[in-house]
C-alpha positions in Angstrom: 30.5 -23.7 -8.2 33.9 -22.2 -8.8 34.7 -18.8 -7.4 35.5 -17.4 -10.8 34.1 -18.1 -14.2 34.8 -16.5 -17.6 32.3 -14.2 -19.4 33.4 -12.7 -22.7 37.0 -13.6 -22.0 37.2 -11.8 -18.7 36.9 -13.4 -15.2 33.7 -12.9 -13.2 33.6 -13.3 -9.4 30.4 -15.4 -8.8 30.3 -14.8 -5.1 30.4 -11.0 -5.7 27.8 -11.2 -8.4 25.4 -13.2 -6.1 25.8 -10.7 -3.3 25.3 -7.7 -5.6 22.2 -9.3 -7.2 20.8 -10.0 -3.7 21.3 -6.4 -2.6 19.5 -5.1 -5.8 16.5 -7.4 -5.1 16.5 -6.3 -1.5 16.2 -2.7 -2.6 13.5 -3.5 -5.1 11.5 -5.6 -2.6 11.6 -3.0 0.2 10.4 -0.3 -2.3 7.5 -2.5 -3.4 6.7 -3.6 0.2 6.3 0.0 1.3 3.7 0.6 -1.3 1.8 -2.5 -0.1 2.2 -1.5 3.5 0.6 1.9 3.0 -2.4 0.2 1.4 -2.6 -2.4 4.1 -2.8 0.2 6.8 -6.2 1.2 5.5 -7.5 -2.3 5.7 -6.2 -2.9 9.2 -7.5 0.5 10.6 -11.1 -0.1 9.4 -11.1 -3.7 10.6 -9.7 -2.6 14.0 -12.5 -0.2 14.6 -15.7 -1.7 13.1 -14.5 -5.3 12.3 -15.2 -5.0 8.6 -13.0 -5.7 5.6 -13.2 -2.7 3.2 -12.7 -4.6 -0.1 -13.2 -1.3 -2.0 -9.9 0.0 -0.5 -7.9 -1.3 -3.4 -10.0 0.8 -5.8 -9.3 3.9 -3.6 -5.6 3.2 -4.3 -6.4 2.9 -8.0 -8.3 6.2 -8.0 -5.4 7.8 -6.3 -3.1 6.7 -9.1 -5.5 8.1 -11.7 -5.8 11.4 -9.9 -2.0 11.6 -9.7 -1.7 11.0 -13.5 -4.3 13.6 -14.3 -2.7 16.2 -12.0 0.7 15.5 -13.6 -0.7 16.1 -17.0 -2.5 19.3 -16.0 0.7 20.6 -14.4 2.6 19.8 -17.6 0.0 21.6 -19.7 0.4 24.6 -17.4 4.1 24.6 -17.9 5.1 23.7 -14.3 8.2 21.6 -14.9 10.1 22.0 -11.6 9.9 18.4 -10.3 9.9 19.0 -6.5 7.0 21.5 -6.8 5.1 19.3 -9.3 5.4 16.2 -7.0 4.3 18.2 -4.0 1.3 19.6 -5.7 0.3 16.1 -7.0 0.8 14.6 -3.6 -1.5 17.2 -1.9 -4.1 17.1 -4.6 -4.2 13.3 -4.7 -4.5 13.0 -0.9 -7.3 15.6 -0.7 -9.3 14.3 -3.7 -9.0 10.7 -2.7 -10.0 11.5 0.9 -13.3 12.7 -0.4 -13.8 9.2 -1.9 -13.0 7.6 1.3 -15.4 9.7 3.3 -18.2 9.2 0.7 -17.6 5.5 0.7 -18.1 5.3 4.5 -21.0 7.7 4.6 -23.0 6.2 1.7 -22.2 2.5 1.6 -21.0 1.4 5.1 -22.5 3.6 7.8 -26.2 2.6 7.0 -25.1 -1.1 7.4 -23.0 -0.7 10.6 -25.5 -2.6 12.8 -26.4 -5.1 10.1 -25.0 -8.6 9.9 -21.4 -8.7 8.7 -22.3 -10.6 5.6 -24.3 -7.6 4.3 -21.4 -5.2 4.8 -19.1 -7.7 3.1 -21.3 -7.9 0.1 -21.6 -4.1 0.0 -17.8 -3.8 0.1 -17.4 -6.2 -2.9 -20.2 -4.3 -4.7 -18.5 -1.0 -4.2 -15.2 -2.4 -5.4 -16.9 -3.5 -8.7 -18.8 -0.2 -9.0 -15.6 1.9 -8.6 -13.7 -0.3 -11.1 -16.4 0.2 -13.8 -16.9 3.9 -12.9 -13.2 4.6 -13.6 -13.3 2.4 -16.7 -16.2 4.5 -18.1 -14.5 7.8 -17.2 -10.9 7.0 -18.3 -11.3 4.0 -20.7 -9.9 0.5 -20.5 -6.6 1.2 -22.1 -3.4 1.4 -20.2 -2.4 5.0 -19.3 1.3 5.8 -19.4 3.3 8.4 -17.6 6.9 9.4 -18.7 9.5 9.1 -16.0 9.2 12.0 -13.5 12.3 11.3 -11.4 15.3 9.8 -13.1 18.8 9.0 -12.1 20.1 7.5 -8.9 23.1 6.1 -6.9 25.3 3.4 -8.3 27.2 1.1 -6.0 30.0 -1.5 -6.7 30.8 0.0 -10.1 33.9 -2.0 -10.4 32.0 -5.3 -10.3 30.1 -7.1 -13.0 26.7 -6.3 -11.6 26.2 -2.6 -10.5 23.7 -2.1 -7.7 21.4 0.8 -8.4 19.4 2.8 -5.9 17.3 5.2 -7.9 16.3 8.7 -6.7 12.7 7.5 -7.0 13.3 4.6 -4.7 14.9 6.9 -2.2 11.9 9.2 -2.5 9.4 6.3 -1.9 11.4 5.0 1.1 11.8 8.5 2.7 8.2 9.5 2.1 6.9 6.2 3.6 9.0 6.6 6.7 7.9 10.2 7.1 4.2 9.3 6.8 4.6 6.4 9.2 6.3 8.8 11.8 3.6 11.4 11.4 0.9 8.7 11.5 2.4 7.2 14.7 2.4 10.6 16.3 -1.2 11.2 15.4 -2.3 7.9 16.8 -0.3 8.1 20.0 -0.4 11.9 20.8 -3.5 13.5 19.4 -7.2 13.5 20.5 -8.1 11.8 17.2 -5.7 9.0 18.0 -7.1 8.6 21.5 -10.6 8.5 20.1 -9.6 5.9 17.5 -8.1 3.7 20.1 -11.1 4.0 22.3 -13.4 3.1 19.5 -11.2 0.1 18.7 -11.6 -1.1 22.3 -15.4 -0.6 22.5 -17.7 1.5 20.3 -20.5 1.6 22.8 -18.3 2.7 25.7 -16.5 5.3 23.5 -19.9 6.8 22.7 -20.9 6.9 26.4 -17.8 8.9 27.4 -18.6 11.5 24.8 -16.5 10.4 21.7 -18.2 11.2 18.4 -18.0 7.6 17.0 -19.4 8.5 13.6 -16.8 11.2 13.1 -14.0 9.0 14.3 -14.9 6.3 11.9 -15.3 8.7 9.0 -11.8 10.2 9.7 -10.4 6.7 9.8 -11.7 6.1 6.3 -10.3 9.4 5.2 -6.9 8.7 6.7 -6.7 5.2 5.1 -7.8 6.7 1.8 -5.1 9.3 2.0 -2.4 6.7 2.6 -3.7 4.6 -0.2 -3.6 7.6 -2.5 0.1 8.1 -1.7 0.7 4.5 -2.5 -1.1 5.1 -5.8 1.2 8.0 -6.6 4.2 5.8 -5.8 2.9 3.0 -8.0 2.4 5.3 -10.9 5.8 6.9 -10.6 7.5 3.5 -10.1 5.9 1.6 -12.9 4.8 4.3 -15.3 1.6 2.6 -16.4 -1.8 2.2 -14.8 -5.3 1.0 -15.7 -8.6 0.6 -14.0 -7.8 -2.9 -12.8 -4.6 -2.3 -10.8 -6.6 -1.8 -7.6 -7.9 -5.3 -7.5 -4.6 -7.2 -7.4 -2.8 -4.6 -5.3 -5.8 -4.6 -2.9 -5.7 -8.4 -2.5 -2.0 -8.3 -1.9 -2.3 -5.5 0.6 -5.1 -7.4 2.4 -2.8 -10.4 2.4 -0.1 -8.2 4.0 -2.5 -7.0 6.6 -3.5 -10.5 7.5 0.1 -11.7 7.5 1.2 -9.0 9.8 -1.9 -9.3 12.0 -5.1 -7.7 11.0 -5.8 -4.8 13.3 -2.2 -4.1 14.0 -0.7 -1.0 12.3 3.0 -2.1 12.7 1.9 -5.5 11.5 0.3 -4.0 8.3 3.6 -2.4 7.4 5.6 -5.5 8.3 3.3 -7.6 6.2 3.6 -5.3 3.3 7.4 -5.4 3.5 7.4 -9.2 3.6 5.0 -9.5 0.6 7.2 -7.1 -1.3 10.4 -9.0 -0.5 8.8 -12.3 -1.3 7.7 -11.1 -4.7 11.1 -9.5 -5.5 13.2 -12.5 -4.5 10.9 -15.1 -6.0 10.8 -13.2 -9.3 14.6 -12.9 -9.3 15.5 -16.5 -8.4 12.5 -18.5 -9.6 9.7 -18.3 -12.1 8.1 -14.9 -12.1 4.7 -16.3 -13.0 4.4 -18.0 -9.6 5.4 -15.0 -7.4 1.8 -14.6 -6.3 1.5 -18.3 -5.5 4.7 -17.9 -3.3 3.2 -14.9 -1.4 -0.1 -16.7 -0.6 1.7 -19.9 0.3 3.8 -18.0 2.9 0.5 -16.5 4.2 -1.0 -20.0 4.6 2.1 -21.3 6.4 2.2 -18.4 8.8 -1.6 -18.7 9.6 -1.3 -22.4 10.2 1.3 -21.8 13.0 0.1 -18.3 14.1 -3.5 -17.7 13.2 -3.5 -14.1 14.4 -0.6 -13.1 12.1 2.9 -12.1 13.1 2.0 -9.2 15.3 -1.7 -9.7 15.8 -3.4 -10.4 19.1 -6.3 -12.8 19.6 -9.7 -11.2 19.9 -11.3 -11.4 23.4 -15.0 -12.1 23.1 -17.0 -9.8 25.4 -19.8 -11.7 27.3 
C-alpha cells in the first residue's frame, strides 16, 4: 500500500489515517469495556461467595438504566438543568433504588435456596431474569425509550489530519467514574470490616459463621453492592447510547458474564480485565471486520482462552475441601 493516496484531489497519509482510526477505536473500546466490567463485578462477587451465577444481574443493569431515564425526565420537568447536579442526583437515585432490587432479589429468590442443589438456584436465577424483563415491559412498554444527549462536546486530537480523533466529555466522565468506583471498591474490600467479612465468606461460609460473621447480612450486602455497580453501568449505557428498552439487560448480561469468565470468575480484577477485553474486541472487530459478527468474535476469544486456561486469565483453580 502506498504511503500516500489521493482523496478529492488532496493527498492522504494512509499510515497516519490507520493510526488515528486505531486510537479512536481504542477509546471507544475502553469506554464500552468499563461498562461491561462494572456489570461483570456483580457476577463474580456473587459467585465468589455462594458459588452461584446470578443470571438476573443483567436485568438489574436494565432496571438501573430505566431508573436513570425516569429520574432525568423528572429533573427536567422540575426545571433542574444544571448538568453536574442532574447527573449527581440521577447517580445517587439510581444506585439507591437499584440496590433495593438487589437486596430483594437475594432475600426472596436466592436465600431460601442457598442449601438446595445448584440446579435449583440456577433455574430460579433464569426465572427471575425472565420475570424482571416482563415486569419492566409491562410497566414501561416494549418501545425503545430515547434520551437526548446530556453531556455533549469533547476533546479533538490530530485536527490537521484526515481523521480527527475525538474523546468526548461523556467518555471522560465514564472512564473517570469507573476508575473512582474501582478505587473506592478496592478500599472497601481491603480495608473495611465488610470487606474482611466478604473475604472470609468467600473462603468458607461455615467457618465465617463460627467466628461471628453475619453471613446472611454479608451476602445481602454483596448483592446490594453488585446491584449498585450495575446501576451505574446502566446510567453510563443510557447516556452513551441514548436509547434503552426492556431487553438490553439480556445481551449486556451475557457479555458481562462472558467477561467475568474470561477474566476468571471469582476474581474482581479479572472481571474488570475481562470487561475491558470484551469491549476492545467488539470495538476493533466492528471497525475492521463485519459488525454482525462482533459477538461471535468475543465468544470465540472466550473459547480459545478457556481451552488453554480453564480458570480464566486471572482466576485460580478451586480447591475441593475434603
